[in-house]
Backbone bond lengths (Angstrom), bond angles and torsions (degrees), N, CA, C in turn:
res aa  C-N    CA-C-N  psi(-1)  N-CA   C-N-CA  omega(-1)  CA-C   N-CA-C  phi
1 X - - - 1.445 - - 1.543 110.26 -
2 X 1.322 116.88 -42.38 1.464 120.26 -179.69 1.524 110.44 -65.42
3 X 1.331 116.08 -46.13 1.469 120.15 179.91 1.522 110.41 -60.46
4 X 1.323 117.72 -39.89 1.467 121.41 179.22 1.522 110.92 -65.15
5 X 1.331 116.80 -42.53 1.466 120.74 -179.67 1.529 110.71 -62.91
6 X 1.320 117.06 -40.36 1.468 120.67 178.48 1.525 109.99 -68.02
7 X 1.334 116.17 -45.34 1.464 120.85 -178.77 1.526 112.77 -65.78
8 X 1.333 117.21 -23.00 1.462 120.98 177.82 1.528 112.29 -70.98
9 X 1.318 116.58 -16.06 1.462 120.61 178.70 1.529 109.59 -78.46
10 X 1.329 117.47 133.05 1.473 120.03 179.19 1.534 111.33 -56.38
11 X 1.318 115.90 128.79 1.459 121.43 177.55 1.518 115.24 87.09
12 X 1.335 118.15 3.07 1.454 121.58 -177.99 1.528 110.67 -120.07
13 X 1.309 115.51 145.38 1.457 121.71 177.18 1.525 108.18 -142.48
14 X 1.319 117.22 115.77 1.466 121.46 -179.64 1.517 109.27 -98.61
15 X 1.313 114.67 142.75 1.456 121.65 176.36 1.521 107.29 -115.67
16 X 1.308 117.29 126.72 1.468 122.60 -178.89 1.519 109.39 -98.78
17 X 1.308 116.29 125.11 1.454 123.00 177.26 1.520 106.88 -119.09
18 X 1.338 117.23 131.62 1.459 121.10 -170.60 1.519 115.92 -79.96
19 X 1.326 118.36 -29.32 1.466 120.45 -174.60 1.524 111.21 -128.09
20 X 1.315 117.02 149.83 1.470 120.85 -179.32 1.527 113.20 -59.48
21 X 1.334 117.21 -38.14 1.471 118.67 179.58 1.520 110.60 -65.19
22 X 1.328 116.48 -36.61 1.468 120.11 176.07 1.529 109.96 -67.24
23 X 1.317 116.65 -35.72 1.463 120.99 177.59 1.523 109.95 -62.50
24 X 1.319 116.93 -44.73 1.467 120.52 179.08 1.527 110.81 -63.00
25 X 1.314 116.98 -40.04 1.462 121.17 177.52 1.527 110.55 -65.14
26 X 1.318 116.37 -41.25 1.471 120.85 -179.73 1.517 110.63 -61.78
27 X 1.322 117.13 -39.98 1.461 119.78 -178.54 1.528 112.47 -70.41
28 X 1.325 117.72 -10.10 1.465 120.23 172.63 1.517 110.71 -76.39
29 X 1.337 116.38 -23.07 1.461 122.13 -179.01 1.533 112.63 -96.06
30 X 1.331 115.82 -36.60 1.465 121.72 -177.61 1.522 109.70 -139.50
31 X 1.316 115.88 152.57 1.459 120.37 175.37 1.526 107.91 -107.84
32 X 1.326 117.75 114.15 1.464 119.67 -177.63 1.524 112.39 -68.62
33 X 1.325 114.72 154.10 1.464 120.35 174.12 1.517 110.68 -76.98
34 X 1.333 116.24 -36.60 1.461 124.02 179.49 1.518 107.36 -150.21
35 X 1.324 115.61 147.55 1.459 119.85 175.14 1.520 108.87 -122.89
36 X 1.331 115.58 134.90 1.454 121.82 172.96 1.521 105.66 -107.17
37 X 1.322 116.60 116.99 1.459 121.66 -172.11 1.522 110.28 -125.29
38 X 1.310 115.95 129.42 1.460 120.96 175.05 1.526 108.00 -80.24
39 X 1.309 117.25 144.49 1.467 121.07 177.63 1.532 110.24 -63.60
40 X 1.333 115.79 -40.17 1.470 120.32 -178.82 1.517 110.12 -99.16
41 X 1.319 115.10 112.08 1.459 122.00 179.33 1.523 109.00 -127.21
42 X 1.317 117.67 156.33 1.467 119.92 178.66 1.530 111.57 -71.25
43 X 1.307 116.86 126.88 1.463 121.78 174.30 1.516 116.45 87.52
44 X 1.321 118.01 -20.46 1.458 121.46 -179.61 1.525 106.34 -164.07
45 X 1.307 116.72 144.33 1.465 118.43 179.79 1.526 110.30 -74.40
46 X 1.310 115.27 160.95 1.450 119.91 174.70 1.528 111.46 -60.88
47 X 1.329 116.25 -30.85 1.468 120.10 177.17 1.528 111.04 -67.33
48 X 1.325 116.81 -41.01 1.462 120.17 176.72 1.521 110.71 -62.92
49 X 1.324 115.98 -42.91 1.463 120.17 177.40 1.524 109.52 -61.00
50 X 1.315 117.02 -45.99 1.458 121.82 178.35 1.535 110.97 -57.46
51 X 1.324 116.75 -46.16 1.468 120.52 179.52 1.517 111.21 -59.81
52 X 1.317 116.94 -41.67 1.466 120.18 179.39 1.521 110.89 -66.98
53 X 1.313 116.84 -38.19 1.463 120.60 177.53 1.530 110.68 -66.21
54 X 1.326 117.42 -36.92 1.457 121.45 178.32 1.524 112.29 -67.06
55 X 1.312 116.58 -28.25 1.462 122.01 -179.69 1.534 111.10 -74.68
56 X 1.322 117.39 -26.31 1.461 122.65 -176.29 1.526 109.50 -88.65
57 X 1.332 118.32 122.12 1.468 121.01 -178.91 1.533 113.41 -58.23
58 X 1.342 117.72 -28.37 1.460 120.63 -179.59 1.518 113.13 -72.19
59 X 1.334 117.80 -26.20 1.464 120.43 -175.00 1.533 113.46 -118.34
60 X 1.299 117.18 -1.85 1.475 120.01 -175.15 1.521 113.24 -61.43
61 X 1.331 118.20 -29.50 1.464 120.66 -177.83 1.526 113.77 -100.54
62 X 1.327 117.07 8.30 1.461 120.64 178.53 1.530 108.46 -76.78
63 X 1.332 117.97 123.74 1.464 119.73 177.84 1.527 110.92 -63.05
64 X 1.339 115.94 139.69 1.461 121.63 179.47 1.520 108.51 -122.22
65 X 1.327 115.21 128.38 1.458 122.21 173.41 1.522 106.63 -107.04
66 X 1.329 116.55 115.95 1.463 120.76 179.48 1.513 110.74 -88.95
67 X 1.313 115.43 148.33 1.451 122.43 168.68 1.519 106.67 -122.77
68 X 1.334 115.41 140.38 1.459 119.04 -176.45 1.516 111.54 -148.11
69 X 1.302 114.75 144.91 1.464 120.90 173.96 1.521 110.04 -95.65
70 X 1.337 116.66 -17.63 1.465 120.53 -173.21 1.521 114.05 -85.74
71 X 1.298 118.58 -15.13 1.459 122.02 175.47 1.511 114.88 53.17
72 X 1.344 116.91 -104.46 1.462 120.92 -173.28 1.522 112.93 -63.24
73 X 1.336 118.02 -30.82 1.466 120.08 177.69 1.522 110.94 -61.84
74 X 1.317 117.05 -37.09 1.455 121.41 -177.91 1.518 113.00 -83.39
75 X 1.329 117.21 -19.51 1.455 121.34 -175.51 1.522 112.23 -55.61
76 X 1.305 117.53 -40.99 1.465 121.20 178.87 1.521 110.14 -60.00
77 X 1.323 116.72 -45.04 1.470 120.87 -179.91 1.525 110.78 -66.96
78 X 1.331 117.51 -38.54 1.466 119.98 177.26 1.527 109.83 -60.63
79 X 1.317 116.51 -48.10 1.470 120.59 -179.71 1.525 111.38 -63.78
80 X 1.317 116.72 -42.04 1.468 120.71 -179.01 1.522 112.00 -59.53
81 X 1.324 116.17 -35.70 1.458 121.67 -178.22 1.531 112.77 -94.40
82 X 1.312 117.83 -1.75 1.455 120.74 -179.24 1.522 113.40 74.29
83 X 1.327 116.88 26.91 1.464 122.12 -178.71 1.527 108.30 -90.00
84 X 1.331 115.70 121.92 1.459 119.88 -178.11 1.529 112.56 -108.81
85 X 1.320 117.60 -14.72 1.457 120.44 -174.14 1.514 111.13 -108.37
86 X 1.339 115.43 106.40 1.464 120.43 175.96 1.521 109.37 -154.96
87 X 1.311 114.91 155.24 1.458 122.07 177.42 1.517 108.60 -122.33
88 X 1.326 115.69 140.06 1.458 121.16 178.35 1.526 108.78 -96.86
89 X 1.325 115.38 131.73 1.464 120.82 178.07 1.524 109.83 -73.20
90 X 1.287 119.10 145.19 1.463 125.40 -6.71 1.530 109.93 -76.00
91 X 1.311 116.06 144.94 1.464 120.87 178.90 1.523 108.39 -125.31
92 X 1.305 114.78 162.97 1.454 121.30 176.73 1.528 108.06 -80.20
93 X 1.325 116.52 126.22 1.456 121.74 -178.09 1.518 111.89 -59.93
94 X 1.324 116.76 -35.85 1.469 119.88 177.35 1.521 111.68 -64.70
95 X 1.326 116.37 -34.82 1.463 120.84 177.25 1.528 110.31 -65.85
96 X 1.325 116.47 -43.02 1.468 119.92 178.27 1.523 110.29 -61.36
97 X 1.315 117.28 -46.82 1.468 120.75 179.97 1.528 110.26 -60.89
98 X 1.321 117.38 -40.32 1.466 120.73 178.33 1.531 110.70 -61.99
99 X 1.330 117.35 -41.47 1.472 120.80 176.75 1.529 110.61 -62.56
100 X 1.313 116.72 -45.28 1.468 120.77 -179.85 1.525 110.16 -60.03
101 X 1.317 117.05 -45.32 1.460 120.26 -179.63 1.524 111.22 -63.75
102 X 1.328 116.60 -39.95 1.473 120.21 178.67 1.525 110.56 -64.12
103 X 1.330 116.21 -45.57 1.468 120.04 179.93 1.525 111.51 -65.95
104 X 1.331 117.21 -37.24 1.461 121.42 -178.97 1.516 112.21 -71.58
105 X 1.305 117.85 -24.75 1.460 120.74 -175.10 1.525 112.26 -62.36
106 X 1.319 117.35 -22.89 1.458 120.84 179.16 1.515 113.73 -91.31
107 X 1.318 117.31 -0.29 1.467 120.77 -177.37 1.523 110.89 -100.37
108 X 1.343 117.48 144.11 1.451 121.58 179.97 1.525 112.50 -100.46
109 X 1.313 117.56 -36.77 1.462 120.49 -174.79 1.518 111.65 -75.09
110 X 1.289 115.99 146.66 1.461 121.72 175.75 1.516 108.30 -109.02
111 X 1.288 116.44 111.86 1.455 122.55 -179.23 1.516 110.02 -155.85
112 X 1.362 120.99 -158.16 1.446 117.13 176.02 1.510 121.33 -177.39
113 X 1.253 129.30 163.00 1.450 138.00 151.97 1.530 121.44 150.58
114 X 1.290 134.15 113.87 1.471 132.32 153.31 1.540 127.25 166.21
115 X 1.616 125.65 163.37 1.525 141.16 163.42 1.469 108.38 174.01
116 X 0.488 62.05 -20.94 1.422 126.30 57.92 1.535 107.10 -138.52
117 X 1.357 115.78 123.42 1.459 122.25 176.15 1.508 108.41 -134.03
118 X 1.296 115.62 149.03 1.454 117.05 178.71 1.500 111.17 -138.29
119 X 1.278 114.10 165.19 1.444 120.97 -179.19 1.514 108.72 -103.11
120 X 1.317 116.00 138.48 1.448 121.19 173.73 1.507 108.55 -131.23
121 X 1.303 116.08 126.97 1.459 119.85 175.61 1.517 107.19 -101.94
122 X 1.322 118.75 119.91 1.465 120.82 177.35 1.518 110.19 -63.40
123 X 1.302 116.39 150.73 1.441 115.14 174.59 1.427 113.53 148.12
């Protein structure tokens, strides 16, 4: 649903990847403009995925928008990592898309993948 909402925006194309390991593999092929990452992912937390992305020079500067159902439980981890952009479920889909567009506006490259979900701007 999130990927569809992003892709419905003119000039945007979201790619949905089901598992964090697939997300890491995808980022070896393309560098996303923005990544939307759930805190709870199969096999590895969204925080672990984020840490691995931060370690990689190709993805360290990619903006990440987190989504979480745990709210206050995740807040400590967000603060510890310096993450300021996250939405607590349930959230308004239009709000998420607005965040993605704002984060993407500072990016030049057109690429994509993650939720792991990511934003790709054709061009």
